[in-house]
C-alpha positions as CSV (number, residue, x, y, z in Angstrom):
1,M,-54.6,17.9,-147.0
2,A,-58.4,18.2,-146.9
3,N,-58.1,19.1,-143.2
4,E,-55.7,21.9,-144.1
5,V,-58.3,23.4,-146.4
6,S,-61.1,23.2,-143.9
7,K,-58.8,24.8,-141.3
8,A,-57.7,27.5,-143.7
9,H,-61.3,28.2,-144.8
10,P,-63.6,27.2,-141.9
11,E,-66.7,28.7,-143.7
12,R,-66.3,26.0,-146.4
13,S,-67.8,22.6,-145.7
14,S,-66.1,19.4,-147.0
15,A,-69.2,18.6,-149.0
16,A,-69.4,19.6,-152.7
17,P,-71.5,22.6,-153.5
18,R,-75.1,21.8,-154.3
19,K,-76.3,22.4,-157.9
20,S,-78.9,24.9,-156.8
21,E,-76.3,27.2,-155.2
22,A,-76.0,30.5,-157.0
23,L,-72.7,31.9,-158.2
24,A,-71.5,34.9,-156.3
25,P,-72.7,38.2,-158.0
26,E,-69.1,39.5,-157.7
27,L,-67.9,36.7,-159.8
28,L,-70.6,37.2,-162.4
29,D,-69.5,40.9,-162.6
30,I,-65.9,40.1,-163.5
31,I,-65.9,37.0,-165.7
32,C,-66.5,37.1,-169.4
33,C,-66.5,34.8,-172.4
34,P,-62.9,33.7,-173.1
35,M,-63.5,33.6,-176.8
36,D,-64.9,37.1,-177.5
37,K,-64.8,38.8,-174.1
38,A,-68.6,39.4,-174.1
39,D,-70.8,39.2,-171.0
40,L,-72.1,35.9,-169.7
41,S,-75.7,35.1,-168.8
42,Y,-76.2,32.9,-165.8
43,D,-78.8,30.1,-165.8
44,K,-79.1,28.8,-162.3
45,K,-81.4,25.9,-163.2
46,K,-79.2,24.6,-166.1
47,Q,-76.0,25.5,-164.3
48,T,-74.5,27.2,-167.3
49,L,-73.0,30.6,-168.3
50,T,-74.0,31.5,-171.8
51,C,-72.1,34.1,-173.9
52,T,-74.4,37.0,-174.9
53,K,-72.5,37.3,-178.2
54,C,-71.5,33.8,-179.5
55,K,-74.2,32.0,-177.5
56,Y,-71.8,29.3,-176.4
57,A,-72.9,27.7,-173.0
58,Y,-70.2,27.1,-170.5
59,P,-71.0,24.4,-167.9
60,I,-70.7,25.0,-164.2
61,K,-69.5,21.9,-162.3
62,D,-69.5,21.7,-158.6
63,G,-70.0,25.4,-158.4
64,I,-67.0,26.1,-160.7
65,P,-67.5,27.8,-164.1
66,I,-65.6,25.8,-166.8
67,L,-64.6,28.6,-169.1
68,L,-62.6,26.5,-171.6
69,P,-62.9,27.4,-175.3
70,P,-65.2,24.9,-177.2
71,E,-62.3,23.2,-179.0
72,M,-60.6,22.4,-175.7
73,I,-63.7,20.9,-174.2
74,E,-64.2,18.8,-177.4
75,A,-60.6,17.6,-177.2
76,E,-60.9,16.7,-173.6
77,N,-64.2,14.8,-174.3
78,A,-62.5,12.9,-177.1
79,K,-59.8,11.6,-174.7
80,K,-62.5,9.9,-172.6
């Protein structure tokens, strides 16, 4: 299946994105805090998106913003 993905998207490599890669500006323009719909501030070094209103910091893992509400993240961490 991984071969199918690389054939469908030849511009993507099979390696995971590096932490220092920036999120696409287009993505930053359209995403918002799932809790209060406020803008998110991107911290490339910390790899987080922080809500400008509630100040919650959402992690970015492997180049993908994890925009789960805090209680869902806490519940997921409790399962581990």
